[in-house]
N, C-alpha and C positions, 0 to 999 in steps of 0.2 A: 379971794378964793383961788386956791390952787388945786386942780384935780390931778390925781396920780392914778395910773392904771397898773395893776398887778395881774399877770397872766399865769394861770395854773393849769397845766395839762394833766389830765387824770386818765389813767389806763386801768381798765377793769381786769380782775382775775378771771379764771375760767368759769366761775359761777356767776359772773356778771356784777360782782360787788367791787367796791373800791372805797378807800379813804385817803384823802389828800389834804394838805394844808397850804395856806398862803404863807408868805413871809410875815413877820410881825408888822402890824399896821397901827397907826394912830390917826384919828380924825373921824369925820362923819361919813358913814356909808352912803354913797350916792347911787350906785347901781351894781347889780350883778348881771352879767351877760353870759349866757350859755351859747357857745358856738358849736353846733353839732358837726362832728366829723363822721364817725361811723357807729355811734351807740345804737343799739337796737331801739326800735320804737317802743314806747312804754317805759322808758327809764324813769326811776324815782330818785328825787333829790331830797336830802335833809342837810341844810347848810346852817351852821350855827357859829357863834363866837366860842372859841375853844375854852377860854378861861372862865367864862360865866355860863356857858350853855345857852345863852339867849338865842332864840330862833331868828334867823335872818331870812330864810326862804325854805319852805317845804312845798313840794308839789309831786304828784304822782302821774304816771302815764304821759310823760313829755315826749313829743315826737319830732319837734323841730327847734331850731335856734330861737331863742327868746331873750328879751331884756326885761328885768324887773328893777323897780326902785323901792326897796323895802322901807317901811316906816313902822314905828311902834306906837302903841297907845300911850297917851300921857296921863298924868295924875296930878291932883292938887297936893298941897303940902300935908293934907290930912289923909293922903293915900287913897282918895276917892277918884274914880275915873273922871277925867275931864271930858265934858260933853258940850256940843253946840247947844245953846239954850233952846232953840225952837224945835229941833228934830230929835234931840237925844242921840245924835250921831257922834261917835268917838272922835276926839281930836288926836291926830297922829303927828309925829315929828320924826326927824332923822334919827338914826341909831348911831350912837357914839361908840367907837372902838378905841381903847387906851392900851397901847402896846399889847395887842391881842392878835391871834391868828384866826383866820376864817377856816373852819373845818368843813370839808365837803365829803359827804357820805352818799354813795350811790348804791342802788340795787336794781337788778334787772337790766343792766346795761349791755349785756351780751358778752360772749366769750372773747376776752382780750381785745376790747374795743377802746377807742380813745375819743375824748371830747375836751374842750377847752373852756375855762371859765375866766372871764375878765372881771376883776373886782376894782371898781372905781371909788376912790376915797377923796373927800375934800379935806385936805390936811391944813388948810388955813394959812399956808405960807405966803 
């Protein structure tokens, strides 16, 4: 396992919105860490894989630095949700990125404010 960190600084426009991209990544998404600099409290994130649109992290009204380890629901070869037998709880696994960029879209971040996102990927090297 080799973990690699990609840092994306995102500055908002006057209306508090922003869109930014990571470099192209390949591997399993391990973490997305938001390091607050001066975004307004209540900033909203929509973070997806650019090529597929797969949701990596969405959250509204974020006020402080936070670390997330996104996982996706898994399915059987029949396309049925994989569940733990006893409780019916979804089985989640790491999200794979294959030469894809992470797209970060913000709203309500404040007038020309900055924050930083650390994207940690296990590229298996």
